[in-house]
N, C-alpha and C positions, 0 to 999 in steps of 0.2 A: 459842231461838237454838243453832246447833251449836257444839259445843266446838272452840275453835281452839288449837292447839299449835305452838310455834315453837322450832326449835333456834337459839340465839342465843349471843352473847359480849357482854361488857360494853362494849366499844368498837367496836361495829358501827353505822356511821351508817344503813345500809340496814335494819337491824333496827329502829332507832328510826323510820324513815319508815314502815316497815311498820306498826308498833304505832299510829302516828298515823292512817294510812289506816283501819285496822281499827277504832279508835275512833270515827272519823267515821262509820263504817257501823253504829254501835251495839254493838261489841263491848266488853262491860264487863271481860272478864277474859281473859287469855292464859295458857295453861299453858306457861311458859318452861322449856326445858331449856338449861342453861348449860353449853355444851361446853368452855369454858374453865376452869370449876370441876370439872367431872366428865369428864376425858378419855376414859373408857370409853365415854361417850354419843356422842362424835365417831364412833367406830367403828360405833355402832348407826345413828346418822345416815346414814352413807355406804352402810351395806348397806341401809337402808330406802329411800334416795332415789337412791342411786347418783351423788350429788353431794358435793363437798367443802366448799363454801362456805356461809355464813350470810348471811341467814337461809334456813332451809327450813321451811315453813309447810303445816301440815295443818288443813283445815276438816273436822271430823269424820274420817272415814276417807280423805278425798281429799286427796292431795298436790297442793298448788297450784304449789309450787316456791318461787322466791326473790322477791325485792322486785319485780322487773321482771315476772315472771309474774303476781304479785299485782295489779299496776297494769294490765296487759293485760286480765286477767279482768275486773277493775272496769270498764273502759272498754268492754268487750264486753257489759257487762250481765249478766255471770255470776256475780259476787260476791254480790250481795244475795240471789238465790235459793238459793245454796249455803249462805249463813249462815242462812236462814230454815228450813233443814231441821233437824229435832229429831234 
């Protein structure tokens, strides 16, 4: 399964929903980057994604986007094949 990285904060309901969706698709572990604990990582996130909000989700090297983007990808049938890539 592909590695999943998520930029997140402690009190983000969309981050929690994203985690639940990914767990339902078989993702056992998510590399979480807590931008509330590591402020310098927020700048990294904004440079990598062009976005300011969390979650920002990567599957492997592919930037999926936020929670709404993740749900849309899943509904379109694109999440499982992306996760299956090693």
